[in-house]
N, C-alpha and C positions, 0 to 999 in steps of 0.2 A: 502493500499499499503506500510505500516510498516513507513510511515512519520512522524515527531515529531507532539505534538500536534500544531496547528495553533497559529501563534503568533497574537498580537494585534492591531487592524488597525489602530486606532489613541492612539499613548502613550501621547502624551500632547496636553492641547489646543493649537490653531496655535495664532501666533500673531497678534496684528491690521495689516490688509492690506495683511497677506499672501495669503489669497483666491482671483483669480483676480475677478474685477466687473462683476456683474451679476444683473438679475430682482430682486433677492432680497435684495440686498447688500444697506446700511450697517447689517443687520439683518438675516446674514446667520448664522444660526442655528450651523451648524457642526463647530462654531469656536471653542463651550463649549462641543465636542464631546470626550475630553480627557479623559485618566484615572486620569492625573495629570494637575495641571494648569499651566496657562503659569508661574509664580511665581516659578512654582518648586513642589509647595505643594501636597500632593495626596486626590484626594477626597474619598469617602468612597467607589467608584467601584473597587478602587484601591484595598483594602484589601478583596472585595470579589473575585476577578482574581487570586489574590494571594493564597485566601485557596482554588478554585477551582483547581489550577494548582498545588497545593500540597497535592492533595487528600483528603480536608478537605472541601466537600460539605456540604450544611445546608440544612436539608431537613424543617426547621421549615419555620412556615409563621407566620402573624400578628391572630394568633386565640384568642390572648389578647386584641386585640384594642389596641394595645398602640401608632401604628403609625396613623397618619392623612394625609389627603390630603385634600385640601380647594375646595371646590366645585366653578363655577363660582356666586352665590349669597355671597360667603366666609362663609357658613358654612361647620362645619368639618365631613368631612367621613371617615368610614376606610379603612384606606390604604391596598391596594392590595386587593380588592375585588370589584367584579362587583355588582351595585346597581341599579335592577328594580323598579318602585314604580306605585303604582294605589291608589291615594286617603290616601298614608300613608306618615308617613315623617320617615326618616333615617338619626339619625347624631351621628356621636362619644361622647358621655356622660363623661367628665373629671369629674363630682361632684360623680359619682357612678359607683363602680368596686366591683368586686367579691376579685379579686386579681389584684396587678400592681395597676394602677391609670388611668384606663379610662373603658368602656364599650361601648356596641352600644345600642342604644336606638329606637325603634319602636314605634311610637305613630301615632294617626288618627288624620285627620285634620276634624277640623266643626262638630265632633262627628259622621261622615260618615265613616262606614265601609270600610275595602280596602284591599289589598293585597301588599307585598312587596317582593324581593328576593335576597338577598346576595349570592352570587355564588364564589367560587374560584378553580382554579385547585391545588392541592398541589402538592409539589415539586417532592412527594415520590409515585405516586399515579399510577405508570404502576404497573399493575396486577404481583402478586407473585405466583407461581405455588401450591395451596396445602394449601393457607392462606385466610384469612378472614380479610375485611378492617375492622375497628371501628372508628365509629366517634361519638364524644362527646361532650356536651355543655351545659352551666349551664344559666337558665331561671328565670327571675325574672318578678311577674305583680302584681301591687296593686291592679289592677284593669281591667278588659278587658273581651270582649267576641269574641269566635272565636277560632280560632287554631292556635298555633306556632308546627314547624316542622322542623327535622334535615331532610336530604336526602343527600345519596349517588350515584349519577349517572354515569354509566358505558357508555363508549363512543370509537367507534371504529376508526380505523386509518382515515374515511372519515368524521371524525366528526358528526356519525349519533348514535342516544342512543341506546343502545343496551342491557338494563335492569337497575335495580337498585332497591333501599330499603328506606322505610321513615318509620319515629317514629312520632307518633302524642302527642301533649300536649294538652287537653281542658284548656279554659282559666274559671275564674281567678285561680291562683294560688297561692297567697299572696306574701307576704313581704319576705319570707325566696325565699333563690336560691333554683333550683331543677335542680335535672341533669337530661338530656335529651340524649338516647343513641340510635344507629343504628348500625346493623352489615352487612355487606352484600360479599359475595364470588362472586368475576368478574365471569360474564359469558364467554363460548366461543365468539371468536371473539374481548374481549374488548382489548382495549390500552392502556384508562387512565381513572381516575376519577374525577369526578366536584363536590365538596359538597356543600352544600347550608344550608341558613338558611330561611325558609320561613312561611310566613305570610297568612293566608287565611281568608275571611271573618273576620278580625280583629276589633276591635274596642275597644280604651283605651290606654295602654302605658304598654310597656313591655322593659326589657333589657337583653343581651345575652351577655354572657361572657365566656373566657376560651374556646375555641373552640380547640380539638383536633382530630388529625387524625392519627392512627397507625395499623400496621399490627400483627395478632395475628397468 
């Protein structure tokens, strides 16, 4: 309609008592929805919005596993990634890294083989005409059996999978970091990509670091 970009719904955090009493008082979450705190100091989100409105969108993601979030049991998980588990443990490991300060460790529990899935939709995952998507990552495993793989999945606007590609790496591979890559061209009807690090019938310990997604 030719209108300017939409503004911010909540600029500043609300002062105590600003929201009328309700069933969730005094733990109303919207008190802290602002880009700025009630004392005027900026949150990290303020700089993100400033870049977006200035045309400086950031297509990066936590491929180096430098950012972490805490699980309910207090363990550190790779921030931004959805994690699915079946008899395997996935944690952010600050003691092992190819570059930076951390990696993600995948390990079996009680000597039982299992599966794990780390998945993420990259910001730059919309199909580009005539170009291929490249996914790379670095894997290290001192011991292990089974397979690790990287995959690119393509989904339509209804979130239905319409194609994809995978690259497998049999175990074990040793103490040196090994590069794994997969390339895929978006099929007809694809609206976005999801990338994944997958472990299947895996038993042992492996580390993953420096996952990247790019167009060629």
